[in-house]
C-alpha positions as a Markdown table, in Angstrom:
| # | Residue | x | y | z |
|---|---|---|---|---|
| 1 | Unk | -17.6 | 4.5 | 17.4 |
| 2 | Unk | -16.9 | 4.1 | 20.7 |
| 3 | Unk | -18.7 | 5.8 | 23.5 |
| 4 | Unk | -17.4 | 7.6 | 26.4 |
| 5 | Unk | -18.2 | 5.2 | 28.8 |
| 6 | Unk | -16.2 | 2.7 | 26.7 |
| 7 | Unk | -13.0 | 4.5 | 27.7 |
| 8 | Unk | -13.4 | 2.7 | 30.7 |
| 9 | Unk | -13.4 | -0.6 | 29.9 |
| 10 | Unk | -10.2 | -2.9 | 30.1 |
| 11 | Unk | -11.2 | -5.4 | 27.1 |
| 12 | Unk | -8.3 | -7.5 | 25.9 |
| 13 | Unk | -6.1 | -6.0 | 28.5 |
| 14 | Unk | -4.4 | -8.2 | 31.3 |
| 15 | Unk | -3.7 | -6.8 | 34.6 |
| 16 | Unk | -1.4 | -8.0 | 37.7 |
| 17 | Unk | -2.6 | -7.0 | 41.1 |
| 18 | Unk | -0.3 | -8.2 | 43.9 |
| 19 | Unk | -1.6 | -8.8 | 47.1 |
| 20 | Unk | -5.1 | -9.6 | 45.7 |
| 21 | Unk | -6.0 | -12.6 | 47.7 |
| 22 | Unk | -7.8 | -10.3 | 50.4 |
| 23 | Unk | -8.6 | -6.9 | 51.5 |
| 24 | Unk | -8.0 | -3.9 | 48.8 |
| 25 | Unk | -6.1 | -5.7 | 46.2 |
| 26 | Unk | -8.6 | -8.3 | 46.0 |
| 27 | Unk | -11.3 | -5.6 | 45.5 |
| 28 | Unk | -9.6 | -3.7 | 42.9 |
| 29 | Unk | -8.6 | -6.9 | 41.2 |
| 30 | Unk | -12.3 | -8.0 | 41.3 |
| 31 | Unk | -13.2 | -4.4 | 39.7 |
| 32 | Unk | -10.9 | -4.6 | 36.8 |
| 33 | Unk | -12.0 | -8.1 | 36.0 |
| 34 | Unk | -15.6 | -6.5 | 35.6 |
| 35 | Unk | -14.4 | -3.7 | 33.6 |
| 36 | Unk | -13.1 | -6.5 | 30.8 |
| 37 | Unk | -9.6 | -7.2 | 32.0 |
| 38 | Unk | -8.2 | -10.7 | 32.2 |
| 39 | Unk | -6.7 | -10.7 | 35.8 |
| 40 | Unk | -3.5 | -12.3 | 37.6 |
| 41 | Unk | -4.3 | -12.1 | 41.2 |
| 42 | Unk | -1.2 | -12.5 | 43.3 |
| 43 | Unk | -0.5 | -14.0 | 46.8 |
| 44 | Unk | 2.4 | -16.2 | 48.7 |
| 45 | Unk | 0.0 | -19.5 | 48.5 |
| 46 | Unk | -1.5 | -21.1 | 45.4 |
| 47 | Unk | -3.7 | -22.7 | 47.7 |
| 48 | Unk | -4.9 | -19.2 | 48.9 |
| 49 | Unk | -5.7 | -17.7 | 45.9 |
| 50 | Unk | -7.5 | -20.6 | 44.5 |
| 51 | Unk | -11.0 | -20.1 | 46.5 |
| 52 | Unk | -10.6 | -16.2 | 44.7 |
| 53 | Unk | -9.7 | -17.6 | 41.2 |
| 54 | Unk | -12.5 | -20.0 | 41.6 |
| 55 | Unk | -15.1 | -16.9 | 42.5 |
| 56 | Unk | -14.0 | -14.6 | 39.4 |
| 57 | Unk | -14.0 | -17.9 | 36.7 |
| 58 | Unk | -17.5 | -18.7 | 38.3 |
| 59 | Unk | -18.6 | -15.2 | 37.4 |
| 60 | Unk | -17.3 | -15.4 | 33.7 |
| 61 | Unk | -14.4 | -13.7 | 34.2 |
| 62 | Unk | -10.7 | -14.4 | 32.8 |
| 63 | Unk | -8.2 | -14.9 | 35.7 |
| 64 | Unk | -5.1 | -16.8 | 36.7 |
| 65 | Unk | -2.7 | -16.9 | 39.8 |
| 66 | Unk | 0.6 | -16.2 | 40.3 |
| 67 | Unk | 2.2 | -17.5 | 43.6 |
| 68 | Unk | 5.4 | -15.9 | 44.8 |
| 69 | Unk | 7.1 | -13.9 | 47.7 |
| 70 | Unk | 7.8 | -10.3 | 47.0 |
| 71 | Unk | 11.2 | -10.7 | 48.7 |
| 72 | Unk | 12.3 | -13.6 | 46.2 |
| 73 | Unk | 13.3 | -11.6 | 43.3 |
| 74 | Unk | 14.3 | -14.8 | 41.0 |
| 75 | Unk | 10.6 | -16.2 | 41.8 |
| 76 | Unk | 9.1 | -12.8 | 40.7 |
| 77 | Unk | 10.7 | -12.6 | 37.6 |
| 78 | Unk | 10.1 | -16.2 | 36.8 |
| 79 | Unk | 6.6 | -15.8 | 37.6 |
| 80 | Unk | 5.8 | -12.5 | 35.4 |
| 81 | Unk | 7.8 | -14.2 | 32.6 |
| 82 | Unk | 5.8 | -17.2 | 32.8 |
| 83 | Unk | 2.6 | -15.0 | 33.2 |
| 84 | Unk | 3.0 | -13.3 | 29.5 |
| 85 | Unk | 1.5 | -10.2 | 28.4 |
| 86 | Unk | 1.1 | -7.9 | 31.4 |
| 87 | Unk | -0.8 | -4.6 | 30.2 |
| 88 | Unk | -1.5 | -3.4 | 33.8 |
| 89 | Unk | 0.2 | -3.3 | 37.0 |
| 90 | Unk | -1.0 | -2.5 | 40.3 |
| 91 | Unk | 1.2 | -3.0 | 43.1 |
| 92 | Unk | -0.4 | -3.5 | 46.5 |
| 93 | Unk | 1.7 | -5.9 | 48.4 |
| 94 | Unk | 2.4 | -4.0 | 51.5 |
| 95 | Unk | 3.5 | -4.9 | 55.0 |
| 96 | Unk | 3.6 | -2.5 | 58.3 |
| 97 | Unk | 5.3 | -2.5 | 61.3 |
| 98 | Unk | 3.4 | -0.8 | 64.2 |
| 99 | Unk | 5.9 | -0.4 | 66.8 |
| 100 | Unk | 7.6 | 3.1 | 68.3 |
| 101 | Unk | 10.6 | 4.0 | 66.4 |
| 102 | Unk | 13.4 | 3.2 | 69.1 |
| 103 | Unk | 11.9 | -0.3 | 68.7 |
| 104 | Unk | 12.2 | -0.4 | 64.9 |
| 105 | Unk | 16.1 | -2.1 | 64.2 |
| 106 | Unk | 18.1 | -1.3 | 61.0 |
| 107 | Unk | 17.7 | -4.6 | 60.0 |
| 108 | Unk | 13.6 | -4.2 | 60.5 |
| 109 | Unk | 13.5 | -1.2 | 59.1 |
| 110 | Unk | 15.5 | -2.3 | 55.7 |
| 111 | Unk | 13.3 | -5.2 | 55.6 |
| 112 | Unk | 10.3 | -3.5 | 55.4 |
| 113 | Unk | 11.2 | -1.0 | 52.9 |
| 114 | Unk | 12.8 | -3.9 | 50.9 |
| 115 | Unk | 8.9 | -5.5 | 50.6 |
| 116 | Unk | 7.1 | -2.2 | 50.6 |
| 117 | Unk | 9.2 | -0.3 | 48.1 |
| 118 | Unk | 12.0 | -2.0 | 46.7 |
| 119 | Unk | 9.8 | -4.9 | 45.6 |
| 120 | Unk | 8.0 | -2.5 | 43.8 |
| 121 | Unk | 11.0 | -1.2 | 41.8 |
| 122 | Unk | 12.1 | -4.9 | 40.9 |
| 123 | Unk | 8.3 | -5.7 | 39.6 |
| 124 | Unk | 8.2 | -2.8 | 37.3 |
| 125 | Unk | 11.7 | -3.6 | 36.0 |
| 126 | Unk | 10.2 | -7.2 | 35.1 |
| 127 | Unk | 7.0 | -5.6 | 33.4 |
| 128 | Unk | 8.2 | -2.6 | 31.8 |
| 129 | Unk | 10.3 | -4.0 | 28.7 |
| 130 | Unk | 7.2 | -5.4 | 27.3 |
| 131 | Unk | 5.1 | -2.6 | 27.7 |
| 132 | Unk | 7.7 | -0.2 | 25.7 |
| 133 | Unk | 7.5 | -3.0 | 23.1 |
| 134 | Unk | 3.7 | -2.4 | 22.8 |
| 135 | Unk | 3.6 | 1.1 | 23.5 |
| 136 | Unk | 0.8 | 0.9 | 26.2 |
| 137 | Unk | 1.4 | 0.0 | 30.2 |
| 138 | Unk | -0.5 | 1.3 | 33.1 |
| 139 | Unk | 1.8 | 1.2 | 36.6 |
| 140 | Unk | -0.4 | 2.0 | 39.5 |
| 141 | Unk | 1.9 | 1.7 | 42.6 |
| 142 | Unk | -0.7 | 1.6 | 46.0 |
| 143 | Unk | 0.9 | 4.0 | 48.7 |
| 144 | Unk | -1.6 | 5.1 | 51.5 |
| 145 | Unk | -2.1 | 8.9 | 52.9 |
| 146 | Unk | 0.2 | 8.2 | 55.4 |
| 147 | Unk | 3.1 | 9.1 | 52.7 |
| 148 | Unk | 2.2 | 12.7 | 53.2 |
| 149 | Unk | 0.0 | 12.6 | 56.8 |
| 150 | Unk | 3.0 | 10.8 | 59.1 |
| 151 | Unk | 1.7 | 9.2 | 62.3 |
| 152 | Unk | 3.8 | 8.0 | 65.1 |
| 153 | Unk | 4.7 | 4.3 | 65.6 |
| 154 | Unk | 5.1 | 3.5 | 62.1 |
| 155 | Unk | 8.4 | 5.0 | 60.8 |
| 156 | Unk | 9.5 | 2.2 | 58.2 |
| 157 | Unk | 5.8 | 2.0 | 56.8 |
| 158 | Unk | 5.5 | 5.7 | 56.5 |
| 159 | Unk | 9.0 | 6.2 | 54.5 |
| 160 | Unk | 8.5 | 3.2 | 52.1 |
| 161 | Unk | 4.9 | 4.6 | 51.4 |
| 162 | Unk | 6.5 | 8.1 | 50.6 |
| 163 | Unk | 9.0 | 6.6 | 48.5 |
| 164 | Unk | 6.4 | 4.8 | 46.3 |
| 165 | Unk | 4.9 | 8.1 | 45.8 |
| 166 | Unk | 7.9 | 9.6 | 44.9 |
| 167 | Unk | 8.9 | 6.2 | 42.5 |
| 168 | Unk | 5.5 | 6.8 | 40.6 |
| 169 | Unk | 6.4 | 10.3 | 39.6 |
| 170 | Unk | 10.0 | 9.1 | 38.5 |
| 171 | Unk | 8.5 | 6.5 | 36.7 |
| 172 | Unk | 6.0 | 8.9 | 35.1 |
| 173 | Unk | 8.9 | 11.4 | 33.8 |
| 174 | Unk | 11.1 | 8.3 | 32.7 |
| 175 | Unk | 8.2 | 6.6 | 30.3 |
| 176 | Unk | 6.2 | 9.7 | 29.9 |
| 177 | Unk | 6.5 | 9.8 | 26.0 |
| 178 | Unk | 6.2 | 6.1 | 25.4 |
| 179 | Unk | 2.5 | 5.4 | 25.7 |
| 180 | Unk | 2.8 | 4.3 | 29.4 |
| 181 | Unk | 1.8 | 5.9 | 32.6 |
| 182 | Unk | 2.7 | 5.9 | 36.3 |
| 183 | Unk | 0.6 | 6.8 | 39.1 |
| 184 | Unk | 0.0 | 6.3 | 43.1 |
| 185 | Unk | -3.4 | 5.4 | 44.5 |
| 186 | Unk | -3.6 | 6.7 | 48.3 |
| 187 | Unk | -6.1 | 4.8 | 50.3 |
| 188 | Unk | -7.4 | 6.4 | 53.5 |
| 189 | Unk | -9.3 | 4.8 | 56.5 |
| 190 | Unk | -10.6 | 1.4 | 54.9 |
| 191 | Unk | -12.4 | -1.2 | 56.7 |
| 192 | Unk | -10.6 | -3.9 | 55.8 |
| 193 | Unk | -9.8 | -7.6 | 57.5 |
| 194 | Unk | -6.4 | -6.5 | 58.6 |
| 195 | Unk | -8.1 | -3.0 | 60.5 |
| 196 | Unk | -11.1 | -5.0 | 61.8 |
| 197 | Unk | -9.3 | -4.5 | 65.5 |
| 198 | Unk | -8.2 | -1.2 | 64.9 |
| 199 | Unk | -12.0 | -0.1 | 63.6 |
| 200 | Unk | -13.1 | -1.7 | 66.9 |
| 201 | Unk | -10.8 | 0.3 | 69.1 |
| 202 | Unk | -11.0 | 4.1 | 70.6 |
| 203 | Unk | -8.3 | 4.9 | 68.1 |
| 204 | Unk | -10.5 | 3.5 | 65.1 |
| 205 | Unk | -13.6 | 5.6 | 66.5 |
| 206 | Unk | -11.2 | 8.7 | 66.2 |
| 207 | Unk | -10.3 | 7.9 | 62.9 |
| 208 | Unk | -13.7 | 7.7 | 61.7 |
| 209 | Unk | -14.3 | 11.1 | 63.5 |
| 210 | Unk | -11.4 | 12.8 | 61.8 |
| 211 | Unk | -12.9 | 11.9 | 58.2 |
| 212 | Unk | -15.4 | 14.4 | 56.8 |
| 213 | Unk | -17.4 | 11.3 | 55.8 |
| 214 | Unk | -17.7 | 10.3 | 59.2 |
| 215 | Unk | -17.2 | 6.6 | 58.3 |
| 216 | Unk | -14.6 | 4.2 | 57.2 |
| 217 | Unk | -14.8 | 3.3 | 53.7 |
| 218 | Unk | -16.2 | -0.3 | 52.1 |
| 219 | Unk | -12.9 | -2.1 | 50.7 |
| 220 | Unk | -14.7 | -1.9 | 47.8 |
| 221 | Unk | -14.9 | 1.8 | 47.0 |
| 222 | Unk | -11.3 | 1.5 | 46.1 |
| 223 | Unk | -11.9 | -0.3 | 42.9 |
| 224 | Unk | -13.4 | 2.9 | 40.6 |
| 225 | Unk | -9.9 | 4.7 | 41.0 |
| 226 | Unk | -8.0 | 1.5 | 40.2 |
| 227 | Unk | -10.4 | 1.1 | 37.0 |
| 228 | Unk | -9.8 | 4.8 | 36.2 |
| 229 | Unk | -5.7 | 4.4 | 36.4 |
| 230 | Unk | -5.9 | 1.6 | 34.2 |
| 231 | Unk | -8.6 | 2.9 | 32.0 |
| 232 | Unk | -7.8 | 4.9 | 28.2 |
| 233 | Unk | -9.8 | 7.4 | 29.9 |
| 234 | Unk | -6.5 | 8.2 | 32.4 |
| 235 | Unk | -4.3 | 8.3 | 29.3 |
| 236 | Unk | -3.0 | 11.9 | 30.6 |
| 237 | Unk | -3.1 | 11.2 | 34.1 |
| 238 | Unk | 0.4 | 10.6 | 35.0 |
| 239 | Unk | 2.7 | 11.2 | 38.0 |
| 240 | Unk | -0.3 | 11.8 | 40.1 |
| 241 | Unk | -1.3 | 10.6 | 43.5 |
| 242 | Unk | -5.2 | 9.8 | 43.4 |
| 243 | Unk | -6.4 | 10.1 | 47.2 |
| 244 | Unk | -9.2 | 8.1 | 48.2 |
| 245 | Unk | -9.7 | 8.7 | 51.8 |
| 246 | Unk | -13.3 | 11.1 | 52.0 |
| 247 | Unk | -11.8 | 14.2 | 52.5 |
| 248 | Unk | -8.9 | 13.2 | 55.8 |
| 249 | Unk | -5.9 | 14.7 | 53.8 |
| 250 | Unk | -8.1 | 17.7 | 52.5 |
| 251 | Unk | -9.0 | 18.8 | 56.0 |
| 252 | Unk | -7.2 | 20.3 | 58.9 |
| 253 | Unk | -9.7 | 19.3 | 62.0 |
| 254 | Unk | -12.5 | 17.0 | 61.3 |
């Protein structure tokens, strides 16, 4: 008889985490591996994934790599087909364009939305048929608190992340009776490599003070939320956006 903690285990499952060579993607991938999943790391370059794969394998975890550009749909489909069984998809890849609205051309807007949102649709289409055959699957789309709390100078990013939360709800409605759940994961202020410059700036200090926790999150603090949404324990959590932001979105003023 399994105990309740066993409901958070992912033994026998395979999880693909896109954008998992560093940052939050890496932390979620490592957490899923520790929960028992075979992990598929993803990035544009196999060479950049190699050290991460070696780290997981040295720790005794099952891991393989998929290298493709999210903008190349044919390469995406070929990689997914070659990978075989995928039970959990964590779509984490995302680019950001930090410029005023007037400086973002229509072409630039469309390109970022393609990478951050349309690619998620294409990837889900690639993995869902096999999930439907097995009657089990987890779709986790990594959005951001800017999906609901907009900031200036990031119009395309805000639009794309808002689209991801809406897509998660649409997928939940579409597949709810099939054993597949779809949810969004919405991080707040995380101290990743990408945010290092921002953290050290006056704006970064304002964001730290804006958070009720009065700190930037350690990147590893995202892993528990991803494990939960991927696990059997979350079987009835569907169409939800799980916010991990230290209370930022729950407050009006710090």
